[in-house]
C-alpha positions in Angstrom: 78.0 97.7 101.0 81.7 98.4 100.9 81.7 100.2 104.2 79.9 97.4 106.0 81.6 94.3 104.5 85.2 95.4 104.2 86.8 95.7 107.7 89.2 98.4 108.7 91.1 100.8 106.3 88.4 103.4 107.0 90.2 106.3 105.2 90.6 104.3 102.0 87.0 103.2 102.1 85.7 106.7 102.7 87.8 108.1 99.9 86.6 105.5 97.4 83.0 105.8 98.4 83.1 109.6 98.2 84.6 109.5 94.7 81.9 107.0 93.6 79.1 109.1 95.0 80.5 112.3 93.4 81.0 110.6 90.1 84.7 111.4 90.0 86.3 108.0 90.6 89.4 107.5 88.5 88.9 105.1 85.6 92.2 103.4 86.5 92.4 102.2 90.1 95.2 100.2 91.7 94.5 98.6 95.0 97.7 97.5 96.8 98.1 95.5 100.0 99.9 92.5 101.5 98.5 89.1 100.7 95.6 88.5 103.2 94.5 92.1 103.4 91.7 91.6 100.9 92.6 93.7 97.9 90.7 91.4 95.6 87.7 91.4 97.8 87.8 95.2 98.0 88.0 95.3 94.2 84.8 93.3 93.9 83.0 95.5 96.5 84.0 98.6 94.7 82.6 97.2 91.5 79.3 96.5 93.3 79.2 100.1 94.4 79.7 101.3 90.8 77.1 99.1 89.4 74.6 99.2 92.3 74.5 95.4 92.8 74.2 93.9 96.2 76.3 90.7 95.9 79.8 90.1 94.7 78.5 86.8 93.2 76.4 88.8 90.7 79.6 90.2 89.2 80.8 86.9 87.8 77.8 86.7 85.5 77.2 90.4 85.0 77.5 91.4 81.3 79.3 94.7 82.1 82.0 93.0 84.2 85.2 91.2 83.2 87.3 89.5 85.9 90.8 88.3 85.1 93.5 86.6 87.2 96.3 85.6 84.9 96.2 82.5 82.8 99.5 80.9 81.7 102.4 79.0 83.1 103.2 77.9 86.7 103.1 81.5 87.9 99.7 82.1 86.1 101.1 85.1 84.3 98.9 87.4 82.2 99.6 86.6 78.6 100.0 89.2 76.0 97.3 87.4 74.0 94.8 87.8 76.8 95.7 91.5 77.0 95.2 92.1 73.3 91.9 90.3 73.5 90.8 92.5 76.4 91.9 95.6 74.5 89.8 94.5 71.5 86.7 94.0 73.7 87.1 97.3 75.5 87.6 99.3 72.2 84.0 98.4 71.2 81.3 100.9 72.3 79.0 99.6 75.0 75.6 98.6 73.7 73.8 100.4 76.5 74.8 103.4 78.7 76.1 101.2 81.6 79.7 101.5 82.5 81.9 98.5 82.0 84.3 97.3 84.7 87.5 95.2 84.3 89.0 93.7 87.4 92.5 92.6 87.0 93.5 90.6 90.1 97.1 90.1 91.2 98.8 92.4 88.6 102.2 91.4 89.8 101.6 88.5 87.4 102.0 90.8 84.4 105.1 90.0 82.4 106.9 92.6 80.4 104.9 91.9 77.2 101.5 91.8 78.8 102.2 94.9 80.9 103.2 96.9 77.9 100.2 95.7 75.9 97.9 96.7 78.7 99.6 100.1 79.1 98.3 101.1 75.7 94.7 100.8 77.1 95.6 103.1 80.0 97.2 105.6 77.7 94.0 106.1 75.8 91.3 105.4 78.4 87.6 105.2 77.5 85.1 107.1 79.6 82.8 104.2 79.9 85.3 101.7 81.2 86.7 101.3 84.8 89.9 99.3 85.3 90.4 98.1 88.9 93.8 96.5 89.4 95.0 94.7 92.5 98.5 93.7 93.6 100.2 92.2 96.7 103.5 93.7 95.5 103.3 97.2 94.1 107.0 97.3 93.4 106.5 94.7 90.7 104.1 96.9 88.8 106.0 98.9 86.1 106.2 102.6 86.8 104.3 103.6 83.7 101.2 101.6 84.8 101.5 102.9 88.4 101.7 106.5 87.2 98.4 106.2 85.2 96.5 104.8 88.1 95.0 106.2 91.3 96.7 104.1 94.0 94.9 103.1 97.2 96.9 101.3 99.8 95.3 98.9 102.3 96.9 97.4 105.4 96.3 95.3 108.4 93.3 96.0 110.6 93.7 96.4 114.4 94.3 93.2 116.4 91.0 94.0 118.2 89.1 94.2 114.9 90.8 91.0 113.7 89.9 89.2 116.9 86.2 90.2 116.7 86.0 89.0 113.1 87.8 85.7 113.8 85.5 85.0 116.7 82.6 84.9 114.3 84.3 82.0 112.5 85.7 80.0 115.5 85.3 79.9 119.3 88.7 78.4 119.9 90.3 81.4 121.7 93.7 79.7 121.9 94.0 79.3 118.2 92.7 82.8 117.5 95.2 84.2 120.0 98.0 82.2 118.4 97.0 83.4 114.9 96.8 87.1 115.9 100.2 86.7 117.6 101.7 85.5 114.3 99.7 87.4 111.7 98.5 90.4 113.7 95.8 92.3 111.9 96.1 90.3 108.6 92.6 88.8 108.6 92.9 86.8 105.4 95.9 84.7 106.6 94.3 84.0 109.9 90.9 83.2 108.3 92.5 80.7 106.0 94.0 78.8 108.9 90.7 78.8 110.8 88.8 77.5 107.8 91.3 75.0 106.6 92.8 72.5 109.2 95.4 71.5 106.8 96.6 75.1 106.4 96.8 75.5 110.2 98.8 72.2 110.4 101.2 73.6 107.9 101.6 76.8 109.9 102.4 74.7 113.0 105.1 72.9 110.9 106.4 76.2 109.8 106.8 77.3 113.5 108.7 74.1 114.2 111.0 74.7 111.2 111.6 78.3 112.3 112.7 77.0 115.8 115.0 74.4 114.2 116.5 77.1 112.0 117.4 79.2 115.1 118.9 76.2 116.7 121.1 75.7 113.7 119.9 72.1 113.0 120.1 72.0 109.2 119.4 68.2 109.0 116.1 68.5 110.9 115.1 71.6 108.9 115.6 69.6 105.6 113.9 66.6 107.1 110.8 68.7 108.0 110.6 70.2 104.6 111.2 67.0 102.7 107.7 65.9 103.7 106.5 68.3 101.0 109.0 67.5 98.3 106.3 66.7 95.8 104.2 69.8 96.7 105.7 73.1 95.6 102.7 75.0 96.8 103.1 73.8 100.4 106.8 74.7 100.3 105.9 78.1 99.0 103.5 78.6 102.0 106.2 77.4 104.4 108.6 80.0 103.1 105.9 82.7 103.3 105.2 81.7 106.9 108.9 81.7 107.8 109.2 85.2 106.4 106.3 86.3 108.7 107.9 84.6 111.7 111.3 86.1 111.1 109.7 89.6 110.6 108.1 89.4 114.1 111.6 89.8 115.7 114.0 91.7 113.5 117.6 90.9 114.4 120.6 90.5 112.2 120.0 86.8 112.2 116.4 86.9 111.1 117.1 89.6 108.4 119.8 87.2 107.0 117.3 84.3 107.0 114.7 86.4 105.2 117.3 87.1 102.5 117.9 83.4 102.0 114.1 82.8 102.0 113.5 85.3 99.3 116.3 83.7 97.2 114.6 80.3 97.4 111.1 81.7 96.9 112.4 82.9 93.5 114.1 79.5 92.8 110.9 77.7 93.6 109.3 79.3 90.5 111.9 77.6 88.3 112.5 74.0 87.3 115.3 73.5 89.7 115.6 70.1 91.4 113.3 70.3 94.4 115.2 67.9 96.7 118.5 69.6 96.1 116.8 73.0 96.7 115.5 71.8 100.0 118.9 70.6 101.1 120.6 73.8 100.0 118.0 76.0 101.7 118.3 74.2 105.0 122.1 74.6 104.9 122.1 78.3 103.9 119.3 79.3 106.2 120.8 77.7 109.3 124.1 79.3 108.5 122.5 82.7 108.1 120.8 82.2 111.4 124.1 81.5 113.1 125.8 84.7 112.0 
C-alpha cells in the first residue's frame, strides 16, 4: 500500500517496508520533510502497513491508533496536559496482543514543556507501542527527541513524477506547467492550488507582490497585502509563497528578502498590529531587495 500510494522517495519507502516486514522497525520514528512533501500522509500509510489495514480512513476509528496534531493557542501547540494524558494511556498494557500506534503530526508544534513531557515516554519505550512523529522543520525538534528516533527524510519528487500526478487532477497544462515551475517536485503545494481556486488566486497575487518587491515599490506591495489585513492565514501563505519565489533565484537581493520574510513570519505569530506589520514589511522587504 505504501509503495503504491506514496509517490517518489523510493529509498525511504524501501527502507521502511523492509523494516516492517522483518519486524525490526524502530518504535520511535521521525518523518521529516518540507511542507507539501506528504510526511503526514506517509505516517498514515506506515501505520496501515503495521496494522495490515487497507485504508487510511480506518485509522481514525481504529482502537489501536491515536492521532494527534496539537491543540492549544494560535499556533496549535501540543500542550503539556495532552502529553501527560497520552503518557498515561500508553502506560497501560494493551488488552489484546495488537501493537498500538501513536501518530504525532507536525511536532514542530511542541513547546518546551510538552516536548520534555513526551521525552519521558521515549526514554522508557514500551515494546507494544509505535510512535510515528512528523515535522516540516526538523531543526525545531529538540536534540534529545531526535536522538531517540530513527529519522527518515523525504524530499521533492522529480518534476516528471509531479507532472504525471497533477495531470490526474487537472488537464490544464498551462497551470500545471506554472505550478511545477514554482514548486518543482513538491506535489502537495501544487495539488492544493489545483484543487482550491482561491489558493491558486492567492499564489498569483504572491507572484505580483514578488515582482513589486523587486521593482522597489513599497506602496504597491503594502496595498496588495492590505487586502488580507483581516486574514492572518492568507498573509502567512503569501509570505511562504514569497520565500519559495525568492528561493528560485538566489541572489544577494533575494537572500536579504528571505531574511525579512522570516522575521515577519515570526511576528505574525504574535499579537502585533497587523496593519503596521504589513506597512513595515513592505518597507523593509523593498529596501532589502534594493541592496
